[in-house]
Structure formats: structure tokens, C-alpha cells
C-alpha positions, 0 to 999 in steps of 0.5 A: 475486519478480524481481531488478532485472535491468534497473533504469532508474537505476543501482543503486549500492553503499552505498560512495559519498561524493559529499558532501551534497545541495545543493537546495531540499529533499532526501529519502532514501526508504528501502524494504525492496524493490520487490515489488508491494505497496501500500506499495511502489507508494505510495512510487514514486508519492510519489517521482514527485510529489516529483520533479515538485514539484522535490524532490531524491529518492534511493531506498535499498533493503534489497535490490534485489528486486521486480517494480516496478523498471520503475516507478522514475522515470528518473534517480533514484539507487537505492542497494542496501544488499543486507543479509541482515536489516533490522537490518544496514541500520542502520550503512551507512544511518547512514553514507550519511545522514552522507555525503549529509545529506538534509533528510528520511529517509522510511521505510516500515513497521514494522522499516524505520521502526525501522532508519531511526530508529536510523540517524538517531540514529547519523548525528549529523546534522540529518536529520529522520526521518519514519516512515510506518505503512501497517498496524495495529500493535494486537493486535486488527487486526495481521496478526501478533501478533508485530508488536504485541509488538515494533513498538509497544514499540520505537516507544515507546522511539524516539518522542523521535527520530522527527521525524514519523509519517505514518499512512495512516488516522485509525485508524492515527494513533490507534494511533501515539498510544495504542500507540506513545507518539508525541506527537499533535503528531508524528502526521499522517494522509495518505491514500494516493495513488490517483487521478492523471494517466492513471488513466482511460487505464490503466483503459480498457486491455484486460483479456482473459479469457473470463469477461468476454465469455461472458455469465455473471455476476457476475464478481468480482475481488480483488487482493492478495498471497496471504498470510494477512493477505489471507485468501483462504481466507475468500473461497474458502469464501464462494464455495463457500457462494454457489454451493451456494446457487445463485449463478453467480458466478466469482472472478478472483484477482490477485496472487502469494504463497506460499499459491497452491498451498494456495489452489488445493488448497482451491478443489478441495476445496471443489468450486469450482475451475472458478469460480476463476482465479488470474491472477497479478500484474498490473502494471495491475490497473485494467482488471480492476477496471473489467470486473468486476461487483464488487471484493472485499477479504477482508483480516483487516486493512488500514491503508488498502486501495489496491485498494479505492479503485482499484476505486471510481475505476473505478466498480466496486461493492465488498465489503470486510471491515471489517478495521481502519481503512482500508476503513471510512474509504474506504467512509465506514462503508458509504456507498460499499460493503458492509462485512462482518465479517472471517473470516466466510464466511457474511456474505461469501457473503450480500454476494456474492449481493447483487451484482445490486443493487449497481450500483443502490445504488452508482452509478458516478459516486458511487464515482468522486467518492469515489475522487477524494478520494484523489488524487496531488495531495492526498497530495503536498501533505500530505507537502510541508506536513509537510516544510515544517513540519520544514524551513522552507526548503522553503516555496518548493517547496511553493508551486510545487505 
């Protein structure tokens, strides 16, 4: 993880008192940091869409860290709380909300959502707190059982003070109602923004790797942080079974994380190190998806699955674990790709070995048409419609989109 060494906008400390915002609609977006994860990318995409729609946006960070600094839109104010723990954000965030009085405080993911809600209470303003849930909170689907034990009960306590909750899939929406105690009227599903201007151009950019040109196929690609939730271990074990059964497939792993050394050691232990390449973080993974034969997602849990939808947008067939809510919804329960049980190397290996027929089963144009349903415009319209309901005076902004 890199610090924001060359931020495009100035990063200010929390101690500013410029006074309340004056605009048709003002939104303060609260994030943990700017690491290369899906939630962070989604927030920056939404920020750009809101700016295009004429909304006044500020970005406030728990810590100014991450690889996505250069994707912050030019000119947007960025405020660095620079606190050690999320709970330490609450008082300075409340003070900043009281100073600026934005119409909307938009938070993202678990304890950031909780900190934002408490800060909204302490600010004693009319700012509407909107939380966004990107990942499951149920014990069955969450990546960490502790999330279920802590997050869901805290959501239930704070539910009266949440103005609205955005879920990135219908399954997440059901959890927010059933487990977190949020009234159904406060919960709305807005799918993530995946396909937007420049998508095809970015997908056509070069991705240079010898495996793309040596004539040996299939070449699989996966893209995810190297963390337990993404379960690369199951994927490596599936690759070992696939190759033991005579398969020639090779796997490119995009992403960084604390488990890299462990996974590299596991690949050597399984005897497949020559068929695995850890290529690291890629600012633009789309060309890698486009040039691969099959995109693979092995997660134990996914609230949505942005990379999965991106691969569809490149016309690339996909294999995914049926991990919670998002993948099944994106793939329409198997209509647009192969779904296998999580943590099942044998089932994943069988799917990998069927790669040769996937282009016939899942034509590229059909996959691209499905991905088009997850557009920037649809996502932005969903948020603006919600904001219009919460702050009726922003109706003119919504009408201009």
C-alpha cells in the first residue's frame, strides 16, 4: 500500500472552518482509505458521476493511503482525518459535518458506516446519513464471523438514525432488513457501476505477458486482493487437480495482499508453480480479462463482484463460486457463466477443464449485453433518485442527468 504522495487535489487537515456548503446538492463521501479494492473504486466512480451531474462533492478519509490516489477527480477537496482507529474518526467527523453541513453524508462498509452514523447524531445537523453495504453481514456468508457478531447488532441499534441504506445486491438488501433491523422502506438496491465511458477503450489497451502469445491454452485470470475472503487457496488446489488430470491451463493472479508469500509457497508445494504467475496490482485489469480465455473468481463471499461484471463486459467467459449474493445475481443463476460451490477444489477443477466449450455456451455479445445492465448511468441515477427522496430540493440536479 502506498501513501498519497502526489494527490491531485490538496489534502487538508480536519481543522477547517470554511462554513456550510452552498450548492443545489452537497455530498460528503466518507471512506477508510484509497486502497485498490472494489468498494474504493466504486466510490471514486460514483464521485465522478455526481460531479458530472452538478453535485458538490467532498471526500473525507480515515487515512490518506492507497494506490488509487491518481484516480481522484481533479479539484475535489480531500480531507485526511489521519486517525489510528475508525472509532477515533467520530468526533472530528462530527465536527466537520457541523461546520460544512452537507446535505448527504455517504459512508461505505461496516465500521465506517457505524462511525458515520454516530458522527451524524453528534453533529446535531439535518445532514442525511446514507450507509452503503458492499459485503454480506450474515454469519453464513461473511468473510469473518466477527463482522456478523459486531456489525449487525450495531446496525440494529443505530437503524433509527440511518436515513437510508444502499445495498449492492438484493441479497445484501435482505440481510440489512432481516439481520440489521433496518426498515424495508429505508433500504434500496443499487448495483455497482461497471460499464461507463471509455470502458471499451481501456479494455483494448495492451496487456503484455508471454502466455498470451505462446499458443498454449487455456489461460485463466483472476483479480482480487490476496486475502482469505477471496480464497485463492481453493483456486490453486483446483489448478493442481486440473493439471493432474491432464489439463494445460495456466493462471494469472492479479492483485496484492498479505497472503502472497503463503500462496506462492502453496503453488510450489502443489507442484504447479510454473503454471501460476502473480502479476501484482494492475491499475487497468480490463486488457488482462479481455486477453484471457476464462475469468475465475474463487471468493468465499461476495456482496457484488465487480471484477466478474468487468470480465463479462470484455466478453470473457467466467467461472465463479456461488459465494453469497452478488455473483449469482450478476450471472442470473448460471445463465451467463458457471457457478460452483465455494471452498470446493474438485468442483472448481471440473469447471476449469470445461473452458474449451465456454465460448460456445456463453457468446461474447451475450455477456457484454448482460454487463451493460451495470452501467455508470444506472448507478448514478439510483443514487440521485435516493438523494432526491431524502433532499427534495435536489430534484433539478436529478433531472439534468
